[in-house]
LODO-363069 format. One record per residue (C-alpha): x negated, y, z negated; residue in one letter; residue number from 1. Coordinates in pm, whole numbers, plus 50000, padded with zeros to 5 digits. Example, Ala and Ser with C-alpha at 12.3 -4.5 7.8 and 13.67 -1.06 7.14 Angstrom:
+-------+-------+-------+------+-----+
!     X !     Y !     Z ! code ! pos !
+-------+-------+-------+------+-----+
! 48770 ! 49550 ! 49220 !    a !   1 !
! 48633 ! 49894 ! 49286 !    s !   2 !
+-------+-------+-------+------+-----+
***
This chain:
+-------+-------+-------+------+-----+
!     X !     Y !     Z ! code ! pos !
+-------+-------+-------+------+-----+
! 32144 ! 52531 ! 14801 !    m !   1 !
! 32218 ! 52131 ! 14731 !    n !   2 !
! 32329 ! 51882 ! 14924 !    g !   3 !
! 32128 ! 51950 ! 15307 !    i !   4 !
! 31940 ! 51623 ! 15388 !    r !   5 !
! 31772 ! 51579 ! 15688 !    t !   6 !
! 31776 ! 51374 ! 16011 !    t !   7 !
! 31692 ! 51391 ! 16381 !    h !   8 !
! 31899 ! 51331 ! 16703 !    t !   9 !
! 31754 ! 50979 ! 16825 !    g !  10 !
! 31454 ! 50913 ! 17064 !    s !  11 !
! 31107 ! 50978 ! 16868 !    l !  12 !
! 30769 ! 50895 ! 17059 !    p !  13 !
! 30730 ! 50511 ! 17143 !    r !  14 !
! 30417 ! 50331 ! 17053 !    t !  15 !
! 30172 ! 50231 ! 17346 !    e !  16 !
! 30284 ! 49856 ! 17314 !    a !  17 !
! 30647 ! 49916 ! 17365 !    v !  18 !
! 30606 ! 50192 ! 17623 !    l !  19 !
! 30405 ! 49985 ! 17849 !    a !  20 !
! 30674 ! 49667 ! 17838 !    a !  21 !
! 30930 ! 49952 ! 17900 !    l !  22 !
! 30810 ! 50064 ! 18204 !    v !  23 !
! 30703 ! 49701 ! 18330 !    e !  24 !
! 31124 ! 49662 ! 18301 !    r !  25 !
! 31196 ! 49917 ! 18511 !    e !  26 !
! 30977 ! 49777 ! 18757 !    r !  27 !
! 31141 ! 49473 ! 18785 !    g !  28 !
! 30925 ! 49270 ! 18475 !    g !  29 !
! 31068 ! 49124 ! 18158 !    e !  30 !
! 31082 ! 49421 ! 17894 !    g !  31 !
! 30963 ! 49457 ! 17571 !    p !  32 !
! 31020 ! 49075 ! 17355 !    d !  33 !
! 31194 ! 49105 ! 17004 !    p !  34 !
! 30864 ! 49157 ! 16828 !    e !  35 !
! 30728 ! 49396 ! 17019 !    t !  36 !
! 31052 ! 49593 ! 16931 !    v !  37 !
! 31025 ! 49514 ! 16566 !    r !  38 !
! 30664 ! 49672 ! 16556 !    s !  39 !
! 30732 ! 49949 ! 16736 !    a !  40 !
! 31101 ! 50022 ! 16494 !    v !  41 !
! 30892 ! 49947 ! 16191 !    a !  42 !
! 30607 ! 50216 ! 16274 !    e !  43 !
! 30865 ! 50462 ! 16383 !    s !  44 !
! 31050 ! 50424 ! 16036 !    v !  45 !
! 30740 ! 50432 ! 15868 !    r !  46 !
! 30662 ! 50763 ! 15999 !    m !  47 !
! 31007 ! 50922 ! 15979 !    q !  48 !
! 30971 ! 50799 ! 15572 !    l !  49 !
! 30674 ! 50944 ! 15563 !    a !  50 !
! 30787 ! 51245 ! 15713 !    a !  51 !
! 31074 ! 51319 ! 15465 !    g !  52 !
! 31381 ! 51249 ! 15667 !    i !  53 !
! 31680 ! 51154 ! 15479 !    d !  54 !
! 31862 ! 50968 ! 15770 !    v !  55 !
! 31620 ! 50754 ! 15978 !    v !  56 !
! 31703 ! 50539 ! 16269 !    n !  57 !
! 31506 ! 50326 ! 16522 !    d !  58 !
! 31373 ! 50588 ! 16730 !    g !  59 !
! 31533 ! 50393 ! 17055 !    e !  60 !
! 31219 ! 50213 ! 17093 !    s !  61 !
! 31369 ! 49970 ! 17277 !    s !  62 !
! 31539 ! 50185 ! 17515 !    k !  63 !
! 31382 ! 50343 ! 17863 !    i !  64 !
! 31637 ! 50652 ! 17781 !    s !  65 !
! 31931 ! 50741 ! 17614 !    y !  66 !
! 32171 ! 50665 ! 17873 !    v !  67 !
! 32014 ! 50398 ! 18128 !    t !  68 !
! 31957 ! 50216 ! 17893 !    y !  69 !
! 32342 ! 50088 ! 17880 !    a !  70 !
! 32291 ! 49969 ! 18287 !    a !  71 !
! 32094 ! 49652 ! 18121 !    d !  72 !
! 32370 ! 49577 ! 17902 !    r !  73 !
! 32649 ! 49649 ! 18137 !    l !  74 !
! 32795 ! 49376 ! 18375 !    a !  75 !
! 32879 ! 49592 ! 18720 !    g !  76 !
! 32571 ! 49833 ! 18769 !    f !  77 !
! 32283 ! 49818 ! 19022 !    a !  78 !
! 31970 ! 49992 ! 19112 !    p !  79 !
! 32104 ! 50280 ! 19364 !    s !  80 !
! 31970 ! 50582 ! 19551 !    e !  81 !
! 32341 ! 50770 ! 19471 !    a !  82 !
! 32282 ! 51117 ! 19304 !    s !  83 !
! 32395 ! 51190 ! 18948 !    p !  84 !
! 32746 ! 51357 ! 18935 !    a !  85 !
! 32597 ! 51651 ! 18804 !    v !  86 !
! 32375 ! 51934 ! 18958 !    r !  87 !
! 32194 ! 52198 ! 18768 !    n !  88 !
! 32320 ! 52546 ! 18879 !    r !  89 !
! 32038 ! 52718 ! 18653 !    a !  90 !
! 31809 ! 52573 ! 18880 !    m !  91 !
! 31966 ! 52710 ! 19194 !    d !  92 !
! 31869 ! 53077 ! 19073 !    d !  93 !
! 31508 ! 52965 ! 19005 !    f !  94 !
! 31422 ! 52751 ! 19311 !    p !  95 !
! 31039 ! 52779 ! 19252 !    e !  96 !
! 31083 ! 52674 ! 18884 !    f !  97 !
! 31286 ! 52371 ! 18990 !    a !  98 !
! 31030 ! 52303 ! 19241 !    k !  99 !
! 30747 ! 52272 ! 19008 !    r ! 100 !
! 31013 ! 52116 ! 18702 !    k ! 101 !
! 31015 ! 51843 ! 18995 !    s ! 102 !
! 30724 ! 51761 ! 19046 !    e ! 103 !
! 30624 ! 51733 ! 18664 !    k ! 104 !
! 30939 ! 51474 ! 18646 !    d ! 105 !
! 30805 ! 51289 ! 18958 !    a ! 106 !
! 30652 ! 51045 ! 18708 !    g ! 107 !
! 31002 ! 50916 ! 18524 !    n ! 108 !
! 31038 ! 50596 ! 18546 !    v ! 109 !
! 31396 ! 50525 ! 18489 !    s ! 110 !
! 31586 ! 50356 ! 18793 !    r ! 111 !
! 31873 ! 50544 ! 18914 !    r ! 112 !
! 32213 ! 50310 ! 18874 !    q ! 113 !
! 32543 ! 50319 ! 18998 !    a ! 114 !
! 32851 ! 50119 ! 18913 !    c ! 115 !
! 32869 ! 49846 ! 19197 !    v ! 116 !
! 33162 ! 49627 ! 19010 !    g ! 117 !
! 33347 ! 49572 ! 18741 !    p ! 118 !
! 33212 ! 49729 ! 18418 !    v ! 119 !
! 33223 ! 49455 ! 18111 !    a ! 120 !
! 32955 ! 49430 ! 17810 !    y ! 121 !
! 32749 ! 49154 ! 17863 !    r ! 122 !
! 32664 ! 49014 ! 17542 !    d ! 123 !
! 32547 ! 49193 ! 17210 !    t ! 124 !
! 32206 ! 48996 ! 17220 !    a ! 125 !
! 32040 ! 49350 ! 17317 !    a ! 126 !
! 32232 ! 49585 ! 17063 !    v ! 127 !
! 32185 ! 49289 ! 16797 !    e ! 128 !
! 31798 ! 49317 ! 16843 !    t ! 129 !
! 31807 ! 49691 ! 16774 !    d ! 130 !
! 32020 ! 49625 ! 16447 !    i ! 131 !
! 31792 ! 49329 ! 16350 !    e ! 132 !
! 31468 ! 49532 ! 16412 !    a ! 133 !
! 31599 ! 49851 ! 16195 !    l ! 134 !
! 31707 ! 49624 ! 15897 !    q ! 135 !
! 31388 ! 49450 ! 15915 !    a ! 136 !
! 31222 ! 49805 ! 15870 !    a ! 137 !
! 31392 ! 49886 ! 15621 !    l ! 138 !
! 31442 ! 49549 ! 15392 !    v ! 139 !
! 31288 ! 49658 ! 15101 !    d ! 140 !
! 31534 ! 50011 ! 15100 !    r ! 141 !
! 31859 ! 49826 ! 15109 !    p ! 142 !
! 31975 ! 50180 ! 14987 !    e ! 143 !
! 31832 ! 50388 ! 15278 !    q ! 144 !
! 32087 ! 50519 ! 15529 !    e ! 145 !
! 32027 ! 50463 ! 15892 !    a ! 146 !
! 32214 ! 50530 ! 16236 !    f ! 147 !
! 32190 ! 50385 ! 16582 !    l ! 148 !
! 32283 ! 50581 ! 16907 !    t ! 149 !
! 32491 ! 50510 ! 17170 !    a ! 150 !
! 32605 ! 50634 ! 17535 !    a ! 151 !
! 32923 ! 50780 ! 17551 !    s ! 152 !
! 33155 ! 50683 ! 17855 !    p ! 153 !
! 33134 ! 51035 ! 17979 !    g ! 154 !
! 32768 ! 51060 ! 17993 !    v ! 155 !
! 32726 ! 50713 ! 18146 !    i ! 156 !
! 32997 ! 50812 ! 18448 !    a ! 157 !
! 32772 ! 51137 ! 18449 !    m ! 158 !
! 32418 ! 50934 ! 18548 !    f ! 159 !
! 32559 ! 50639 ! 18702 !    m ! 160 !
! 32803 ! 50743 ! 18951 !    p ! 161 !
! 33127 ! 50500 ! 19061 !    d ! 162 !
! 33080 ! 50321 ! 19409 !    e ! 163 !
! 33369 ! 50043 ! 19307 !    h ! 164 !
! 33661 ! 50188 ! 19118 !    y ! 165 !
! 33744 ! 50513 ! 19347 !    g ! 166 !
! 33909 ! 50667 ! 19058 !    d ! 167 !
! 33724 ! 50845 ! 18781 !    r ! 168 !
! 33980 ! 50786 ! 18508 !    q ! 169 !
! 34001 ! 50437 ! 18576 !    t ! 170 !
! 33599 ! 50420 ! 18608 !    y ! 171 !
! 33576 ! 50617 ! 18264 !    l ! 172 !
! 33829 ! 50408 ! 18071 !    e ! 173 !
! 33645 ! 50067 ! 18217 !    a ! 174 !
! 33304 ! 50199 ! 18031 !    i ! 175 !
! 33484 ! 50292 ! 17729 !    g ! 176 !
! 33616 ! 49946 ! 17719 !    d ! 177 !
! 33315 ! 49825 ! 17737 !    a ! 178 !
! 33121 ! 50015 ! 17526 !    m ! 179 !
! 33388 ! 49977 ! 17255 !    k ! 180 !
! 33177 ! 49622 ! 17206 !    v ! 181 !
! 32851 ! 49814 ! 17131 !    e ! 182 !
! 32992 ! 50110 ! 16912 !    y ! 183 !
! 33207 ! 49827 ! 16673 !    d ! 184 !
! 32899 ! 49636 ! 16664 !    t ! 185 !
! 32659 ! 49886 ! 16507 !    i ! 186 !
! 32920 ! 49982 ! 16293 !    h ! 187 !
! 32965 ! 49584 ! 16169 !    r ! 188 !
! 32621 ! 49584 ! 16052 !    a ! 189 !
! 32639 ! 49839 ! 15826 !    g ! 190 !
! 32476 ! 50146 ! 16003 !    l ! 191 !
! 32595 ! 50472 ! 16089 !    l ! 192 !
! 32671 ! 50521 ! 16492 !    l ! 193 !
! 32570 ! 50837 ! 16675 !    q ! 194 !
! 32769 ! 50860 ! 17005 !    v ! 195 !
! 32569 ! 51071 ! 17245 !    d ! 196 !
! 32793 ! 51286 ! 17450 !    c ! 197 !
! 32580 ! 51603 ! 17658 !    p ! 198 !
! 32873 ! 51545 ! 17953 !    d ! 199 !
! 33072 ! 51727 ! 17703 !    l ! 200 !
! 32898 ! 52031 ! 17778 !    a ! 201 !
! 32656 ! 51964 ! 18108 !    v ! 202 !
! 32961 ! 51873 ! 18293 !    s ! 203 !
! 33060 ! 52249 ! 18308 !    r ! 204 !
! 32832 ! 52285 ! 18613 !    n ! 205 !
! 33022 ! 52049 ! 18784 !    i ! 206 !
! 33319 ! 52322 ! 18836 !    f ! 207 !
! 33276 ! 52672 ! 18945 !    e ! 208 !
! 33166 ! 52945 ! 18770 !    n ! 209 !
! 33540 ! 53123 ! 18670 !    d ! 210 !
! 33822 ! 53129 ! 18444 !    d ! 211 !
! 34007 ! 52850 ! 18665 !    a ! 212 !
! 33670 ! 52647 ! 18702 !    g ! 213 !
! 33659 ! 52690 ! 18306 !    l ! 214 !
! 34016 ! 52572 ! 18240 !    r ! 215 !
! 33933 ! 52260 ! 18476 !    e ! 216 !
! 33624 ! 52187 ! 18281 !    f ! 217 !
! 33790 ! 52191 ! 17925 !    r ! 218 !
! 34036 ! 51966 ! 18050 !    r ! 219 !
! 33746 ! 51733 ! 18179 !    f ! 220 !
! 33586 ! 51768 ! 17864 !    a ! 221 !
! 33912 ! 51677 ! 17650 !    a ! 222 !
! 33957 ! 51368 ! 17909 !    a ! 223 !
! 33586 ! 51283 ! 17827 !    n ! 224 !
! 33672 ! 51299 ! 17439 !    l ! 225 !
! 33994 ! 51133 ! 17491 !    a ! 226 !
! 33844 ! 50791 ! 17637 !    v ! 227 !
! 33561 ! 50831 ! 17377 !    l ! 228 !
! 33764 ! 50849 ! 17081 !    d ! 229 !
! 33978 ! 50511 ! 17171 !    h ! 230 !
! 33704 ! 50351 ! 17192 !    a ! 231 !
! 33622 ! 50475 ! 16892 !    l ! 232 !
! 33956 ! 50392 ! 16716 !    r ! 233 !
! 33863 ! 50077 ! 16505 !    d ! 234 !
! 33571 ! 50285 ! 16321 !    i ! 235 !
! 33593 ! 50500 ! 16012 !    p ! 236 !
! 33558 ! 50902 ! 16142 !    p ! 237 !
! 33311 ! 50925 ! 15836 !    a ! 238 !
! 33064 ! 50671 ! 16013 !    r ! 239 !
! 33038 ! 50831 ! 16335 !    i ! 240 !
! 32785 ! 51123 ! 16468 !    r ! 241 !
! 32858 ! 51292 ! 16781 !    m ! 242 !
! 32558 ! 51456 ! 16962 !    h ! 243 !
! 32694 ! 51727 ! 17234 !    t ! 244 !
! 32406 ! 51925 ! 17424 !    c ! 245 !
! 32327 ! 52146 ! 17724 !    w ! 246 !
! 32025 ! 51921 ! 17848 !    g ! 247 !
! 31699 ! 51829 ! 17661 !    n ! 248 !
! 31447 ! 52026 ! 17898 !    y ! 249 !
! 31276 ! 52325 ! 17887 !    e ! 250 !
! 31444 ! 52568 ! 18168 !    g ! 251 !
! 31640 ! 52860 ! 18202 !    p ! 252 !
! 31960 ! 52751 ! 18067 !    h ! 253 !
! 32121 ! 53049 ! 18172 !    n ! 254 !
! 32418 ! 52853 ! 18321 !    r ! 255 !
! 32506 ! 52692 ! 18006 !    d ! 256 !
! 32883 ! 52668 ! 17906 !    v ! 257 !
! 32887 ! 52889 ! 17542 !    p ! 258 !
! 32971 ! 52666 ! 17262 !    l ! 259 !
! 33251 ! 52929 ! 17175 !    r ! 260 !
! 33416 ! 52785 ! 17545 !    d ! 261 !
! 33401 ! 52372 ! 17353 !    l ! 262 !
! 33402 ! 52407 ! 17020 !    i ! 263 !
! 33767 ! 52389 ! 16923 !    d ! 264 !
! 33752 ! 52099 ! 17200 !    i ! 265 !
! 33458 ! 51891 ! 16947 !    l ! 266 !
! 33657 ! 51965 ! 16638 !    f ! 267 !
! 33940 ! 51761 ! 16785 !    t ! 268 !
! 33648 ! 51447 ! 16822 !    a ! 269 !
! 33701 ! 51143 ! 16600 !    r ! 270 !
! 33378 ! 51185 ! 16474 !    a ! 271 !
! 33309 ! 51311 ! 16122 !    g ! 272 !
! 32973 ! 51460 ! 16213 !    t ! 273 !
! 32912 ! 51690 ! 16494 !    l ! 274 !
! 32564 ! 51743 ! 16592 !    s ! 275 !
! 32485 ! 52036 ! 16857 !    f ! 276 !
! 32191 ! 52238 ! 16956 !    e ! 277 !
! 32107 ! 52532 ! 16715 !    g ! 278 !
! 31713 ! 52581 ! 16732 !    a ! 279 !
! 31662 ! 52682 ! 17099 !    n ! 280 !
! 31652 ! 53066 ! 17239 !    p ! 281 !
! 32020 ! 53019 ! 17446 !    r ! 282 !
! 32213 ! 52881 ! 17175 !    h ! 283 !
! 32070 ! 52974 ! 16826 !    e ! 284 !
! 32287 ! 53277 ! 16791 !    h ! 285 !
! 32586 ! 53084 ! 16793 !    e ! 286 !
! 32582 ! 52989 ! 16447 !    w ! 287 !
! 32763 ! 53297 ! 16379 !    e ! 288 !
! 33078 ! 53102 ! 16559 !    l ! 289 !
! 33153 ! 52884 ! 16191 !    f ! 290 !
! 33262 ! 53262 ! 16042 !    s ! 291 !
! 33514 ! 53256 ! 16346 !    e ! 292 !
! 33578 ! 52903 ! 16416 !    f ! 293 !
! 33700 ! 52695 ! 16079 !    e ! 294 !
! 33522 ! 52365 ! 16039 !    l ! 295 !
! 33781 ! 52123 ! 15941 !    p ! 296 !
! 33782 ! 52014 ! 15610 !    a ! 297 !
! 33690 ! 51651 ! 15682 !    e ! 298 !
! 33386 ! 51717 ! 15937 !    k ! 299 !
! 33054 ! 51808 ! 15894 !    r ! 300 !
! 32770 ! 51961 ! 16111 !    i ! 301 !
! 32440 ! 51857 ! 16227 !    m ! 302 !
! 32294 ! 52167 ! 16387 !    p ! 303 !
! 31950 ! 52164 ! 16563 !    g ! 304 !
! 31725 ! 52367 ! 16289 !    v ! 305 !
! 31383 ! 52281 ! 16531 !    v ! 306 !
! 31391 ! 52270 ! 16891 !    d ! 307 !
! 31294 ! 51952 ! 17095 !    s ! 308 !
! 31166 ! 52104 ! 17398 !    t ! 309 !
! 30847 ! 52298 ! 17287 !    t ! 310 !
! 30528 ! 52241 ! 17150 !    n ! 311 !
! 30538 ! 52500 ! 16891 !    y ! 312 !
! 30608 ! 52367 ! 16545 !    v ! 313 !
! 30837 ! 52565 ! 16353 !    e ! 314 !
! 30725 ! 52759 ! 16048 !    h ! 315 !
! 30891 ! 52603 ! 15759 !    p ! 316 !
! 31071 ! 52942 ! 15684 !    q ! 317 !
! 31228 ! 52990 ! 15998 !    v ! 318 !
! 31344 ! 52623 ! 15990 !    v ! 319 !
! 31506 ! 52741 ! 15615 !    a ! 320 !
! 31655 ! 53064 ! 15756 !    q ! 321 !
! 31809 ! 52851 ! 16002 !    r ! 322 !
! 31943 ! 52595 ! 15770 !    v ! 323 !
! 32089 ! 52869 ! 15509 !    e ! 324 !
! 32285 ! 53050 ! 15808 !    r ! 325 !
! 32475 ! 52748 ! 15848 !    y ! 326 !
! 32538 ! 52654 ! 15477 !    a ! 327 !
! 32628 ! 52999 ! 15407 !    r ! 328 !
! 32916 ! 52931 ! 15642 !    l ! 329 !
! 33040 ! 52572 ! 15568 !    v ! 330 !
! 32828 ! 52479 ! 15250 !    g ! 331 !
! 32540 ! 52300 ! 15177 !    p ! 332 !
! 32721 ! 51982 ! 15127 !    d ! 333 !
! 32825 ! 51978 ! 15489 !    r ! 334 !
! 32532 ! 52060 ! 15661 !    v ! 335 !
! 32239 ! 51796 ! 15799 !    i ! 336 !
! 31957 ! 51959 ! 15944 !    a ! 337 !
! 31853 ! 51802 ! 16260 !    s ! 338 !
! 31658 ! 51848 ! 16565 !    t ! 339 !
! 31810 ! 51991 ! 16904 !    d ! 340 !
! 31796 ! 51691 ! 17093 !    c ! 341 !
! 31572 ! 51354 ! 17112 !    g ! 342 !
! 31186 ! 51424 ! 17067 !    m ! 343 !
! 31151 ! 51185 ! 17378 !    a ! 344 !
! 31466 ! 51143 ! 17596 !    t ! 345 !
! 31284 ! 50996 ! 17845 !    f ! 346 !
! 31033 ! 50729 ! 17733 !    a ! 347 !
! 30755 ! 50769 ! 18018 !    a ! 348 !
! 30725 ! 51023 ! 18319 !    g ! 349 !
! 30844 ! 51321 ! 18199 !    t ! 350 !
! 30666 ! 51660 ! 18027 !    d ! 351 !
! 30826 ! 51663 ! 17673 !    g ! 352 !
! 30658 ! 51733 ! 17328 !    v ! 353 !
! 30379 ! 51549 ! 17275 !    d ! 354 !
! 30398 ! 51290 ! 17024 !    a ! 355 !
! 30187 ! 51419 ! 16749 !    r ! 356 !
! 30379 ! 51774 ! 16788 !    i ! 357 !
! 30689 ! 51554 ! 16732 !    a ! 358 !
! 30608 ! 51421 ! 16421 !    w ! 359 !
! 30439 ! 51752 ! 16284 !    a ! 360 !
! 30799 ! 51966 ! 16392 !    k ! 361 !
! 30989 ! 51697 ! 16183 !    l ! 362 !
! 30773 ! 51738 ! 15868 !    r ! 363 !
! 30841 ! 52090 ! 15931 !    s ! 364 !
! 31178 ! 52039 ! 15944 !    l ! 365 !
! 31211 ! 51856 ! 15581 !    v ! 366 !
! 30993 ! 52134 ! 15440 !    e ! 367 !
! 31248 ! 52423 ! 15568 !    g ! 368 !
! 31561 ! 52190 ! 15419 !    a ! 369 !
! 31326 ! 52197 ! 15109 !    e ! 370 !
! 31284 ! 52565 ! 15089 !    l ! 371 !
! 31661 ! 52616 ! 15171 !    a ! 372 !
! 31784 ! 52413 ! 14916 !    r ! 373 !
! 31611 ! 52662 ! 14682 !    k ! 374 !
! 31768 ! 53032 ! 14613 !    p ! 375 !
! 31568 ! 53268 ! 14823 !    r ! 376 !
! 31836 ! 53583 ! 14845 !    g ! 377 !
! 31980 ! 53688 ! 15148 !    n ! 378 !
! 31673 ! 53587 ! 15398 !    l ! 379 !
! 31921 ! 53448 ! 15668 !    a ! 380 !
! 32130 ! 53724 ! 15686 !    r ! 381 !
+-------+-------+-------+------+-----+
***
């Protein structure tokens, strides 16, 4: 098989210097200066290239998390004790586990934020710092393909409750109009844009677990996607990756919405590349859906073939088998092998993948993709 490339979904272990500065900012300090960010990004890019990753990024080095970082770039947000809009119904089924996990996550320093006024993009200084840091790290590799991540309107609304607009659609559209500035800035810099949209799957937990709830969820997800697509209207689909997941945490996930109930909505997205989890034990089997649902001709997929919540290092042959399943169904040129989610979704304070193990997992991803490029019979069947 030829044409299979490798990437990941965004966050990677931060350097100690940038991590300390991020924690300081969450506690009211200044945060990392541009040079600290540049150094962290240079190290992250060096490690990605050494691992053999084809499409690299900045490791989200400047961000405390993939979503709450937006509160620092948007006017209208302030620290708040308001709870996020989504509750995890799976945790309701396993209260003892939920308690232990809550205790483990107690050190998460990410501030809770809420919308307390009109939403607007402050200025592009922070995203331009990210762009400049990534471009500086690739100055000797002008042909290297690279991406930056940005939070979707739906996930911002999901994690940062509205205390100002009083109408969800109005709030969502205000976020979309504001975040368009960031999306367009990344695109104009010549980088791929990855929009992170966990809301498209995780928000199923908002609704009752019945047929009526499923229909309401699908309308909800479609509305989120419509606002996102409107914000992306000036970016060619081929330059957009859209990441959807069921929450990047080790837990039961027994209440996750099946991909079957969402896949047709995802296929309507403006994004030309669709990223989703395909390695964890709850969703690995869903590769079979691509024999039933035809991937639109203009789209590619970026399935997770390495789990981002476990410290197991997948064997390259396991990775190859996962890649081959998708490649046989949609064609190798339409598959980009990736991770399920980020390796360091929250920069500090949560129990995730060990930093050195994260890099080992990326090396295994690359080795597995290399195996999948070679004729190996019918191992994936």
